[in-house]
N, C-alpha and C positions, 0 to 999 in steps of 0.2 A: 503494497499498499504507497507507504513511504518515498520506493521508485516512483509507483506510477502522481502520486501528486508534484514530486520532484519535478516530473516530465511536466504537468501540467502546467507550470509552474513558469517554466523553460519556455513552453509556448508560448502562454501569456506577455515573455519578454519581447519575444519575438513578432510577434503579429501586429499584420502593418491594422489590419482592424477597428483593435483597440484604441482608443486616444493616449498619447503617451499620459496624460494626465489622470488619469482616468484608473490605469494598470497598479500604481502604490495603493492603492484601495483594496482593489481585490486581492494582492498576494495578502497587503494582508490582511483581509479578511479568511482568505483559505487559512494561512498561516493560525487566524485566532479557533476558526473550526477546526486543525489539525490537535492542535492544547485543548478544545472539546475532547475531541473522542479518544485521546489517551485518558483526562477525568473518566469521562464516561467505562472505558477501558479498566480502567483501576478502583473502580466502584465498583462495579458487576462481578472482579476480585474477591474483593472484597466480602459484598453481598452470595459469593459461594461459599466460601471458606467461614463466613455465619449460619449460612444455612446447614451445612454438613454437622456444623454443631448441636443446630436447635435439633435435627426430622428426625429423629432419633422419640422426640419427644412427642413430636407431632405424632408420632409410626404410636408410640403408646400408647394418647391415648384415641385413637383412629380414624386420625386429620388426615390423611393421607395411609 
């Protein structure tokens, strides 16, 4: 995924169809999205870890 994002950024930088003034804002948004994606991935991992701890409790009372 990182390589695909880098490729998109490179294409945006080279694009003749996008105004030069707009390119930095577009690239900044892509960088923000990448950070959010990393945060979501980290949160997902933490939730999965949490679930592994509480799942037996839910199973014991018949909710799983």
